[in-house]
N, C-alpha and C positions, 0 to 999 in steps of 0.2 A: 304505627299501628294501622291495621287494615279495617278493623271492625269496631274500634273504640275511639272516642274523642275525649280529651281532658280539657276542662275549662276551669277558670278561676273567677267566678262571678262576683265574689265579694271577699273582703279581707277575712281570712280564717276559714274560708269555705272552698272546697274542691268539688267540682261537679264532673262526674264520669258519665258519658253518654253512650248508650248502645247505638252504633252508627251503621246499621245494616238494614235500612228501611226497605230496600228492594226485596228483601227476604223476610220482611216483617220481624226483623231482629231474631230470626230463628238462630239457634245456637249450634254452631259447629265447634270442634275443639279449639280452633284458632281464636274464636271470639271469647270462649271461656278463659283460656290462659292469658289472653291479652287483658281481659277484665281483671284477672287475678294480679297481673303485673301492675295495672293501674291502681288497684286497691293498695297493693304493697307499697308503691311509691308514695301515695298520699298518706298512708299510715306512718311512713318514716319521715315525713316532712313536719318539722316542729311547728311551723307556722300554720299548718292546717289543723283546725279544731273540729270540723264537721265535714262529712262526706255525703254528697247527694248522688244517687243513682237515678238517671233519667234515660229517655229513649227518643230517637228520631222516628218520624213516620206516623202511620195510622195506629200502630199497635205497640204496646210495651214489648211483648215477646210472644211469638207463636209457638214456642217450644223448641224441641230438638229439630235440627235440620236432618231429616232422615235420609237425604240424598248424599250426605257427606260420610267420610270415614270415621269410625269410632276408635280412633287411636290418639294417644298423647303426642302432640307435635315434638319432634326430636330436639328442637332448640328451646323447649320450655321446661322450667323446673317442675318437678312433680310435688303434689301436696302431701303424699304419703310415701311410705316405703313398701307399698303393696307388692311390687314386682310382678313377674309372670305376665308381662304385657305382650310377650312375643310367642306364647305357647299355642295360641289359637283357640277357637271354639269358645265354650261357655266359660272356661277358666280365665282366658284372656279378657273376655268382656267383663267378668266380675272384677278383675284387677283394674280395668279401665274405669268402671263405675265407682269403685272405691276411691279413685283418685280424682277424676274429672267432675264427678257429680257430688258424692258424699264428701270427699276430701275438701274440695274447694268451697262448697256451701258451708261446711263447718268452720273453715278458716275465716270466711267472711262474717259469720255470726260472731266470731271472737275478735274482730278488728277492735283494737283498744280505743276507738273513738266513736262517737255517735254517728250513726248512718241513717239517712232518710231516703226512701224510695218514692219516686213520683211516677205513678202508674196511670196510663191512659189506654183507651182501646181495649184490646184483648190481652190477657195473660193466660196462656194455655199451657197446662202440664208443666214442662220444665221452666216456663216463665215464672211459675210460683217458686222455683228453687233460686231465683234471683231476688224475688221480693221477700220471702219469709226469713232469710238470714238478716235482713235489715232491721234496725231498731224501731223505726217509725215508718208507716206507709201512708202516703197521701194519695188519694185517687180522684180522678175526674169523674163527673157525674155519669158519663156513659161507659165507664170502665166495667169490664166483666172479668171473672176469674173462674177457671175450670180445670179439673184434672180428670180427663176422660179415658185414661190409658188402660183401664180394665179391658177396653176393647182390644188391646194387644195381648191379653192373657197374663198381665202382671197386676200387682196389687195397687199401684199408684206410683207417683214420681219417687225418685230415689231419696230425696230429702223429705222423709215422711213425718212431717210435724203437723199434719192435718188436725189431729185431736186437740193440740194446743192452740191452733189458729182459729178453729170454728166450733170446737166442741165435738164430742164423740158421735152424737146422733146426726148432726149435720154432715160430719165427715163421712159417715156411712152412706147417707143419701147422695152426697157429692160424688163419691166413688162408685156407688152402685148404678147411678143413672147417667153419669157423665155430664149432667146439666151444669150450666154456669151460674155463679152467684153474681148478682148485681152489686154495684158499688154500695148502694144503700143497705143491702142485706149483709154484705161483708162488714160494713160499719156497725150494724146492729149486733153482729156476732163478735165484734171486738177484733177482727182481723185487720181492719183499716182504722186509722186514727182520725182522719178528716176526709170529707168529700167536698170538692169544690168544682166550680164551673171549669170547663176545659181551658178557657182562655186565661184562667187565674192560676192554673196548676203550677207553672214554673215559678211565678212570683210568690205564691203562697209557700211553696217548699223552700224557696230561698229565704224568705222572711223568717220562717221557723228555724232554719239553719243558723241564720245570723243571731237570732235570739238565744239559741242554745250556746253558740260560740262565745257569748259574753261570760259564761260561767267558768270557774276554774277547771282546767283540763283534767287535772288529776282526780278531782271530785267526780267529774263525768265518767272517767274511766272506772273508778271504784264503784260507782252506781251501776254501770253496765255490767261489770263483773259480778256484782251481787245478784242482779237479775238472772244472768246466765247460770250462775252456780245454783240458784234456786230451781231453775228449769232442770238442771242435771240432777239435783237432789230428788226431784219428782220422777226421775227415771228417763228423761228425754234422750240422753246419749245412748243408753242401752236399748231403748225402743227404736231409735234410728238404726242401730246396727242389726237388730232383729228384723226390722222391716226390709232393710236392704238385702238380707239373706233370703227372705221370702220372695222379694222382687226377682232375684236372680234364679230362684227355683222356678219361677214363671218363665224366665228366659230359657232355662235348661229344658223345661217341659215342651216349650214351643219348638226348640231345636230338635228334640227327640221325635215329636209328633209330626212336625211340618218341615223340618230341615232348615229352619230360620229362627233367629233369636226372638222375633216378635211376629205375631200373626198378621200377615200382610193385609188381610181384609179389614183389619182394624183401622188402617189409614183412611179408607173411604168413610168409615163410620165416624171417625173423629172429624174429618173435613166437613162432613154434612152437619154434624152437631155444632160445629164451631163457627159456621157462617153467620155473618151479621143478618138480623131479620130484615 
């Protein structure tokens, strides 16, 4: 694998690490499908009870790598049966997002084992689509979280669970302004389970994973499925599909108005907003 590293830090625990620090773990399709492969492998290993998602470098993930191609790698399995990846324009991009973004994020939410994300530095836009499908999020004190992509002329990231993560009023402010949430604010809103010092993040996440791994695996699976089914009963799955359709309406509008799927000027806006103080 080029972008992902697999570790086994304790009995019953697999740790999957985003290993693209030179790009601040920006996501290209290769990284996403390697991550999916690593999750699938760990999910199928009977001796793995808990999965940790962590990251190298200064940031958990700076979002999509906008310099890369938005295509599903030819040697990777697809998460959906969306098809139409080769027709071009907005239709092909919609099919790509159904698979690489929505499809993978929903698969990861439904991994039949407890998952823990250890977030540090910045998690920008698509970085949230790696965190939010995880069951538990542990953040370092300096961590920040932002979805500034209304600057591109779309409604937000493709895995649109903002309302469940931070509540509807904070979700509106987060999307309307593009401003970051601090780790402490994310904790107060219920998006983050624990906030710890940066030098304790790895150890804390591992200790939590080991503690969880001591419980019966099937009981953990049933508890996770019960929570996920409750979210679906609240309408989360339908809301996700609706938001993705609106997201791609934004892409189609940008394509019609500007000849591009996202407003280019939005990149500079997001870069300026996302700089460390």
